[in-house]
LOVO-802128 format. One line per 4 residues: number of its first residue (from 1); their letters; for each residue z, x, y of N, C-alpha, C, O, CB. Coordinates in steps of 0.02 Angstrom, whole numbers. Atoms other than C-alpha are relative to their C-alpha. Glycine has a CB too. Layout:
REM LOVO-802128
NUM) A) Z X Y Z X Y Z X Y Z X Y Z X Y | ...
END
This chain:
REM LOVO-802128
1) MAAT) -29 -5 66 5770 4075 1043 -56 2 -52 -106 -33 -44 48 -59 -14 | 52 -6 51 5669 4124 888 31 -4 -68 90 9 -77 -39 65 8 | -22 2 69 5682 4099 702 -38 52 -39 -100 54 -35 -10 -71 -31 | 34 -53 38 5645 4246 588 -13 -24 -71 17 -71 -95 42 64 -1
5) GLFS) 12 12 71 5573 4245 414 -61 -41 -14 -88 -35 -70 58 -33 -29 | 60 39 12 5428 4125 433 -62 45 6 -70 80 55 -5 -59 49 | 62 -38 -1 5261 4206 388 13 74 15 -24 105 53 -49 -29 51 | -19 -66 -22 5345 4374 396 -26 57 -43 -23 115 -21 73 4 1
9) CGQA) 15 -55 45 5277 4472 249 -67 -9 -35 -95 -64 -39 55 8 -50 | 54 -4 49 5132 4524 139 -52 -54 2 -89 -62 51 28 1 -65 | 53 49 8 5024 4382 78 1 -53 54 -50 -83 69 6 -33 -68 | -5 55 -47 5089 4262 209 -19 19 71 -22 -25 113 69 -26 0
13) SISK) 14 -18 -69 5043 4362 363 -48 58 5 -31 115 -10 64 17 36 | 48 -53 -15 4886 4457 404 18 35 65 8 95 73 -72 -29 3 | -14 -26 -67 4945 4478 582 66 36 6 81 66 58 -2 -56 50 | -64 -34 1 5116 4548 534 50 -26 51 97 9 69 -10 74 11
17) IDTV) -48 31 -45 5204 4429 653 60 -23 -39 52 -56 -91 -33 -59 40 | -59 18 39 5384 4405 597 46 -49 35 102 -60 10 37 61 -18 | -40 51 -32 5450 4276 720 -45 -56 24 -104 -46 38 41 29 58 | 35 56 -30 5399 4104 779 48 -34 48 109 -25 42 -26 -50 -54
21) DIET) -44 31 -49 5464 4001 924 38 -58 -30 22 -81 -85 -40 -22 60 | -45 51 26 5597 3867 904 -37 -64 -14 -19 -101 -60 57 -12 47 | 38 61 12 5469 3726 917 -32 1 -68 -32 -49 -105 -53 -10 54 | 30 -7 66 5379 3792 765 53 -4 -54 43 -36 -106 -39 66 -6
25) YNSV) -54 1 49 5542 3820 672 24 -71 -13 36 -90 -70 58 44 24 | -24 69 8 5596 3641 704 -52 -45 -32 -35 -101 -51 19 -27 68 | 53 41 30 5430 3578 635 -2 7 -76 -44 -24 -108 -67 18 29 | 0 -9 72 5473 3634 458 65 -26 -30 117 -28 3 -10 73 -18
29) RNYE) -59 20 38 5593 3568 326 17 57 -47 -26 79 -86 -12 -67 -39 | -19 -60 35 5690 3709 248 47 -16 -59 94 -55 -52 34 49 47 | -43 6 58 5765 3717 74 17 71 -24 -27 113 -31 -34 -41 -57 | -22 -66 24 5869 3866 14 32 -8 -68 76 -51 -78 48 32 51
33) YADS) -28 -1 68 5908 3902 -168 30 69 -11 0 119 9 -54 -18 -54 | -33 -65 10 6029 4040 -223 39 -1 -65 57 -54 -91 46 17 59 | -43 -6 59 6124 4105 -373 64 38 19 73 57 77 -37 36 -58 | -65 -32 -13 6296 4186 -390 -6 74 18 42 104 43 45 -7 -60
37) MGNR) 11 -70 -15 6220 4360 -370 -30 11 69 -43 68 89 -45 31 -53 | 28 -6 -68 6149 4324 -197 -76 -2 2 -105 7 56 23 64 30 | 73 9 -1 5968 4302 -251 -17 -67 32 16 -117 19 -30 4 -72 | 17 61 -37 5883 4174 -140 -76 -13 -2 -117 33 -6 23 5 73
41) LIIH) 69 23 -8 5722 4074 -133 1 -51 57 40 -99 55 -28 -32 -67 | 1 44 -58 5681 3990 33 -68 -34 5 -120 0 4 17 39 64 | 62 38 -5 5551 3852 49 -3 -34 68 44 -69 88 -4 -52 -57 | 12 32 -65 5480 3795 217 -58 -50 -9 -111 -31 -35 -17 53 55
45) NSLP) 51 52 4 5381 3631 225 -16 -27 69 30 -44 107 22 -57 -47 | 20 19 -67 5281 3582 379 -2 -75 11 3 -114 -37 -67 29 16 | 19 68 -19 5254 3419 471 -75 -8 -9 -111 41 -18 22 -15 73 | 72 11 11 5082 3337 453 -43 16 61 -20 12 118 -12 -71 -21
49) KGGM) 53 -2 -50 4924 3374 550 -62 -33 -30 -74 -29 -90 -14 74 24 | 61 32 25 4763 3278 538 -1 -73 17 -1 -92 75 -7 10 -76 | 6 72 -11 4757 3091 514 -68 -18 28 -75 -67 64 54 -23 48 | 68 9 -25 4571 3103 549 -46 -25 -56 -24 -34 -112 -27 67 30
53) KYAD) 49 23 49 4413 3044 462 -46 57 -21 -64 100 18 -41 -58 29 | 49 -47 28 4301 3146 350 -54 -41 -35 -38 -85 -75 34 52 -49 | 56 32 34 4128 3088 295 -33 49 -47 -54 103 -26 -52 -28 52 | 29 -47 49 4061 3166 136 -77 -2 5 -104 -44 40 24 -18 -71
57) PNGE) 73 -3 -5 3876 3211 110 -35 -65 -18 -93 -75 0 -26 55 -43 | 30 64 19 3846 3038 36 18 -57 47 -2 -114 37 23 -19 -70 | -18 50 -49 3919 2947 185 65 -36 -14 85 -79 25 -53 -50 5 | -66 29 14 4084 2898 102 51 28 50 51 88 65 22 15 -73
61) VYGY) -47 -20 -52 4225 2902 230 71 2 -29 92 -44 -64 -3 -49 60 | -69 -10 23 4400 2968 192 45 12 60 22 34 113 4 60 -49 | -50 -24 -46 4559 2989 290 34 61 -31 38 66 -92 51 -55 17 | -35 -58 28 4653 3153 272 57 20 46 58 4 105 -49 59 -9
65) VGFW) -55 -29 -37 4812 3238 326 19 66 -35 17 70 -96 62 -48 4 | -14 -66 28 4863 3421 303 71 22 12 102 3 61 -48 50 29 | -66 -30 -4 5025 3513 273 -4 73 -21 -56 95 -47 51 -39 -45 | -5 -67 31 5080 3690 232 70 10 -27 118 -22 -4 -18 55 51
69) TQIN) -64 -19 30 5220 3763 127 2 76 -5 -47 108 -22 10 -33 -70 | -11 -72 9 5291 3939 128 59 10 -46 109 -25 -42 12 35 69 | -54 -19 46 5397 4018 -9 19 72 14 -23 117 10 -21 -10 -74 | -27 -67 -11 5506 4169 31 39 22 -61 84 -13 -84 45 3 64
73) NETA) -34 -28 58 5562 4277 -115 54 49 22 38 106 40 -50 34 -48 | -56 -44 -17 5734 4349 -77 39 18 -63 100 27 -61 47 -34 52 | -30 -23 62 5767 4396 -258 -20 73 -13 -55 103 28 -21 -45 -60 | 15 -70 16 5756 4567 -342 -62 9 -41 -81 66 -56 59 30 -35
77) DPIE) 56 -4 46 5606 4526 -449 -61 -38 27 -54 -83 67 19 -29 -68 | 59 39 -19 5425 4469 -426 4 -71 -27 34 -83 -79 -64 35 -26 | 1 71 20 5398 4282 -436 -73 -20 -13 -117 -5 27 33 -45 54 | 66 25 16 5248 4204 -521 -3 -75 18 31 -116 -12 -17 11 -76
81) LKID) 8 69 -24 5195 4045 -431 -62 -30 -32 -116 -1 -28 -5 -2 78 | 56 35 31 5085 3921 -526 0 -72 24 49 -108 16 4 4 -78 | 7 68 -26 5022 3760 -446 -59 -33 -33 -114 -5 -36 -8 0 77 | 54 39 30 4919 3627 -534 9 -73 22 50 -109 -7 0 6 -78
85) FPLD) -1 70 -19 4890 3463 -443 -43 -40 -48 -93 -14 -73 -25 -8 73 | 40 41 47 4827 3320 -552 -69 -15 26 -81 -19 86 36 -65 -15 | 69 15 -18 4642 3282 -555 -7 -71 28 -46 -83 74 -46 7 -61 | 7 70 -19 4668 3095 -535 36 -16 65 84 18 83 26 -44 -56
89) SFKF) -35 27 -57 4715 3001 -378 52 -51 -24 51 -72 -81 -50 -33 50 | -52 49 18 4864 2882 -375 16 -43 60 5 -24 117 64 36 -26 | -14 48 -53 4921 2731 -277 62 21 40 114 36 10 9 -71 -29 | -57 -16 -43 5034 2769 -128 -14 -24 72 -68 -11 98 16 76 -2
93) PSSS) -61 28 30 5129 2683 -54 -17 -50 -55 -74 -73 -61 43 -35 53 | 13 38 61 5148 2580 -211 -27 -70 14 -62 -98 -28 63 -5 -41 | 22 68 -16 5115 2414 -124 -61 -2 46 -81 -56 68 57 -38 32 | 52 -3 -51 4972 2472 -12 -70 -12 -26 -114 -31 12 3 66 34
97) GRYI) 68 2 26 4822 2470 -128 -39 62 18 -99 65 4 -35 -61 25 | 32 -62 -21 4782 2643 -58 9 53 -53 65 63 -79 28 24 68 | -5 -55 48 4743 2786 -176 -9 66 36 -54 74 77 -53 -8 -56 | 3 -66 -32 4775 2965 -123 -9 54 -52 9 46 -111 63 13 42
101) KLLV) 10 -58 43 4728 3132 -197 26 62 35 18 70 96 -76 9 -19 | -28 -61 -27 4815 3299 -173 -43 60 -19 -64 67 -76 73 10 -24 | 41 -60 10 4719 3462 -153 34 61 30 67 55 82 -70 -10 31 | -27 -62 -27 4773 3642 -128 -57 51 8 -81 77 -42 57 29 -45
105) PSDT) 52 -51 -11 4642 3757 -47 25 69 -19 86 81 -21 -23 -2 73 | -18 -68 18 4639 3939 -96 19 43 61 46 97 53 -56 34 -38 | -15 -38 -60 4658 3995 86 75 15 5 117 -25 -17 -23 -39 62 | -70 -17 -15 4819 4084 134 17 -24 70 -19 -8 118 12 76 -7
109) MTVD) -24 22 -65 4914 4000 276 34 59 35 73 95 4 48 -60 -7 | -30 -54 -39 4963 4122 415 27 -27 66 8 -82 87 -51 56 13 | -34 24 -60 5067 4109 573 -48 -16 57 -34 -60 97 50 51 23 | 48 12 -54 4916 4116 689 -36 -67 -7 -70 -89 39 -50 56 3
113) KVSL) 32 65 11 4855 3951 613 45 -59 16 22 -116 16 -24 -4 -71 | -48 55 -9 5012 3850 652 -21 -47 56 -14 -107 50 69 28 14 | 17 41 -58 4949 3789 821 -71 -27 -1 -91 -65 43 10 41 63 | 70 21 3 4769 3760 766 -7 -70 -29 36 -93 -66 -41 50 -42
117) PDYG) 13 64 33 4694 3590 721 -4 9 -76 -34 57 -101 -66 -30 26 | 0 -2 74 4720 3555 535 30 65 -27 13 87 -82 -71 -9 -27 | -31 -64 19 4824 3715 528 -53 52 -19 -43 93 -64 48 -11 -59 | 51 -51 9 4664 3816 536 -44 -9 -61 -87 34 -74 32 66 -4
121) LNVK) 41 11 60 4588 3742 378 -67 -32 19 -68 -80 58 37 -44 -50 | 65 30 -10 4401 3705 380 -6 -59 -49 -32 -51 -105 -59 52 -11 | -6 57 45 4425 3531 308 -67 -23 -26 -75 -36 -86 35 -57 36 | 65 25 22 4243 3478 304 -31 44 -54 -54 20 -105 -48 -5 60
125) SFLD) 29 -46 50 4184 3633 212 37 -5 -66 6 -7 -119 3 72 26 | -39 4 62 4327 3622 87 -13 -64 -37 -26 -63 -98 75 7 16 | 10 64 34 4306 3437 51 -71 -11 -24 -82 -42 -75 20 -57 45 | 69 5 23 4117 3447 41 -8 30 -70 -49 6 -110 -47 36 49
129) NHRF) 9 -37 63 4138 3565 -106 54 -14 -53 43 -1 -112 -1 72 14 | -56 3 48 4306 3521 -186 36 -68 -3 88 -73 -34 50 53 17 | -37 63 -3 4353 3339 -153 10 -33 -68 57 -72 -76 -35 -48 46 | -7 30 66 4328 3291 -336 34 47 -50 42 29 -109 -68 -20 -26
133) DASS) -26 -50 45 4408 3447 -410 75 -9 -12 111 -38 29 -13 70 27 | -72 -11 9 4579 3474 -488 17 64 38 -24 110 42 19 7 -77 | -19 -57 -41 4675 3597 -381 52 42 -35 101 16 -61 25 -24 69 | -49 -45 30 4766 3749 -445 4 63 43 -43 81 79 -19 18 -73
137) LKRT) -12 -60 -39 4839 3906 -368 49 43 -37 100 19 -62 27 -17 72 | -45 -47 31 4919 4061 -441 10 60 46 -39 90 69 -26 23 -70 | -15 -57 -43 5006 4195 -338 63 35 -24 108 4 -52 8 -21 74 | -61 -39 12 5132 4334 -364 33 14 67 1 37 114 -16 67 -37
141) INPK) -38 -12 -61 5268 4345 -231 49 56 -15 97 46 -53 37 -65 24 | -43 -57 12 5349 4516 -230 68 -8 34 75 -49 79 -34 64 24 | -66 3 -32 5533 4543 -186 -5 13 75 -42 57 97 48 50 -33 | -1 -5 -73 5567 4523 1 -68 -15 31 -83 8 86 23 69 21
145) DSTA) 66 18 -24 5392 4452 21 -5 -76 0 42 -111 -20 -56 32 -44 | 9 72 -3 5322 4278 47 -74 -17 -5 -117 26 4 31 -29 65 | 68 25 -1 5167 4173 29 0 -71 27 50 -106 22 -33 4 -70 | 5 68 -27 5106 4013 112 -69 -28 -16 -118 9 -21 13 1 77
149) FHVL) 62 32 19 4972 3887 69 -4 -69 31 46 -99 50 -6 -5 -77 | 12 67 -25 4893 3726 131 4 -51 -56 -8 -36 -114 -69 -3 34 | 8 57 44 4907 3556 49 -37 -54 39 -17 -71 95 70 -26 -26 | 40 51 -33 4777 3424 92 5 -65 -40 -4 -64 -101 -74 22 8
153) IISK) -4 65 32 4801 3239 54 -56 -44 28 -62 -51 89 70 -34 11 | 57 41 -22 4648 3126 60 5 -70 -29 34 -81 -83 -67 32 -20 | 3 70 22 4621 2939 45 -68 -28 18 -96 -9 69 57 -42 32 | 66 29 -13 4461 2838 34 4 -58 49 -48 -86 68 -31 -22 -64
157) LNPI) -7 55 -47 4533 2706 150 15 28 69 -12 81 88 57 -47 -22 | -14 -21 -68 4603 2721 327 36 66 3 69 85 -45 40 -54 36 | -35 -64 -7 4670 2886 393 74 -7 -16 107 -54 7 -8 28 71 | -67 6 26 4837 2919 311 53 3 55 103 -33 52 13 56 -50
161) AGGS) -52 -9 -51 4932 2973 466 -10 -42 62 25 -34 111 3 73 20 | 13 41 -58 4861 2843 583 28 -70 -8 58 -86 -60 -73 -3 15 | -19 70 5 4897 2661 620 75 -10 0 110 21 41 -28 -30 -62 | -70 21 -3 5067 2588 578 45 42 -44 106 29 -46 5 -71 -20
165) GGMR) -42 -39 44 5128 2717 454 -15 74 1 -68 94 25 -6 -24 -70 | 8 -72 2 5151 2903 428 23 27 -67 41 -11 -112 38 33 57 | -16 -32 63 5189 3028 292 38 64 12 25 101 60 -64 13 -40 | -34 -64 2 5308 3171 257 -4 25 -72 -4 -14 -119 74 -6 23
169) TGLI) 2 -29 67 5299 3291 111 48 60 -2 72 84 50 -72 22 -19 | -41 -59 7 5401 3434 42 1 25 -71 8 -14 -118 71 -14 23 | -7 -31 65 5402 3555 -102 73 15 -12 107 42 31 -43 66 -5 | -68 -16 20 5568 3567 -194 -1 31 -69 -52 29 -103 45 -62 3
173) LKGQ) -6 -33 64 5630 3659 -347 51 -37 -43 106 -53 -20 22 75 9 | -46 28 49 5708 3579 -501 -3 43 -62 -50 37 -102 -18 -74 -16 | 3 -49 53 5751 3715 -626 -56 48 16 -57 80 68 -11 -33 -68 | 59 -41 -12 5588 3810 -644 -62 -43 17 -117 -16 22 -15 43 -61
177) NLIY) 55 45 -15 5481 3658 -603 -6 -10 76 43 -17 111 11 -68 -35 | 14 15 -70 5399 3633 -434 -16 -74 6 -57 -101 -31 -59 43 26 | 8 71 -11 5408 3455 -370 -25 -10 71 2 18 118 67 -39 -11 | 27 16 -66 5304 3388 -225 21 -71 17 1 -119 -16 -77 7 3
181) KISA) -25 65 -22 5392 3245 -134 -44 -28 56 -60 8 103 74 6 23 | 39 34 -51 5291 3121 -33 38 -62 22 60 -101 -20 -72 -19 -26 | -36 58 -27 5372 2992 81 -42 -34 53 -75 0 93 69 21 28 | 35 39 -51 5295 2853 185 51 -34 45 106 -52 22 -48 -52 -33
185) YKLS) -45 34 -46 5373 2775 339 -41 -37 52 -101 -27 58 48 51 34 | 33 40 -51 5333 2654 480 8 34 68 64 46 91 28 -72 2 | -2 -33 -65 5287 2737 645 25 -47 55 64 -26 98 -68 26 18 | -13 45 -56 5304 2583 754 73 -18 9 95 -31 64 -41 -62 -8
189) TDLP) -70 21 -4 5484 2543 712 49 56 -15 110 46 -9 12 -56 -48 | -42 -57 17 5551 2714 660 51 -19 -53 109 3 -52 36 26 62 | -44 21 54 5625 2632 506 8 56 -51 -31 103 -52 -27 -64 -33 | -7 -49 54 5691 2731 358 -62 1 -44 -103 -44 -42 62 -15 -43
193) LTDK) 58 -8 44 5565 2793 231 -10 -61 -44 38 -86 -73 7 63 -43 | 14 63 35 5480 2645 148 -22 10 -72 -19 -37 -111 -52 -38 37 | 22 -12 68 5414 2727 -10 3 75 -13 -9 115 32 -72 -28 -12 | -5 -70 18 5437 2890 -103 -31 11 -68 -31 -33 -111 74 24 1
197) KEIS) 27 -19 65 5352 2980 -246 10 74 -10 3 114 36 -76 -19 -5 | -8 -70 18 5388 3143 -335 -51 18 -54 -58 -18 -104 72 15 -24 | 53 -21 46 5248 3238 -424 18 70 -26 27 116 13 -70 0 35 | -9 -66 29 5279 3381 -545 -67 35 0 -115 11 -31 29 -5 -73
201) FGSI) 66 -29 -9 5141 3502 -502 -3 75 -10 -53 106 9 -25 -16 67 | 4 -71 12 5185 3677 -554 66 29 -22 113 -7 -37 -24 36 62 | -60 -34 23 5314 3807 -601 8 67 35 -39 93 66 -2 10 -77 | -15 -65 -29 5397 3965 -542 53 33 -44 100 0 -65 25 -8 75
205) NVKN) -41 -33 51 5483 4095 -650 66 26 29 78 87 30 -38 57 -32 | -67 -17 -23 5658 4093 -575 50 -41 -38 34 -96 -61 7 -11 77 | -51 35 39 5820 4043 -659 66 -1 40 80 43 80 11 34 -68 | -69 6 -25 5993 3984 -608 6 -3 75 59 13 102 39 58 -24
209) LMLQ) -4 10 -72 5951 3950 -426 20 -72 15 -10 -119 -12 -67 18 35 | -25 66 -18 6045 3804 -351 -13 -15 74 -8 30 116 76 -6 -16 | 12 19 -69 6003 3707 -193 64 8 40 117 -15 20 -26 -73 4 | -56 -11 -45 6117 3759 -51 5 -57 51 -45 -76 81 -6 68 35
213) K) -10 55 -47 6191 3621 57 5 25 71 13 -15 118 64 -39 -19
END
């Protein structure tokens, strides 16, 4: 069984592969938005990879975890995607004393990177040069096309995805605002999510699209 539509077009696929296996499909969280005219926007959010350590050129040690998001434009018009993650780090979970920072590399995520460590991102090279930067990304998504990008979360303390807790993320749409949801949970007990945070981090020029149940 295969799922179509992931990494199927233009900016999102150099290899022109238009299907992925069911294991890959089940590893993403899908959100579909539509209007009364049948225009649709589909967002795919991955599970985490990473949870490893990175040492910067000064010997400071960070934990990191990586995700990817793909946006499919099933409307009749081009979509302008604008992403701006904040420069500052913030405490998460709120009671942990841990500060995390969100970064978006300029690399385009493609289907051939799904099975690779860190989703094919050269984490050391990117963090050596951009760990203190504000992250921004601008792309045009043409009709019936899609684009995908990495999101990297770093912390100066223990690896984010290791030990007794884990993390899930997801991009959602509220009006024309892009919201990045981050949730923490306990791995050892499989308890419900223990902390959540929503970050407004960009915009997209679509109107009247409602989340489909």
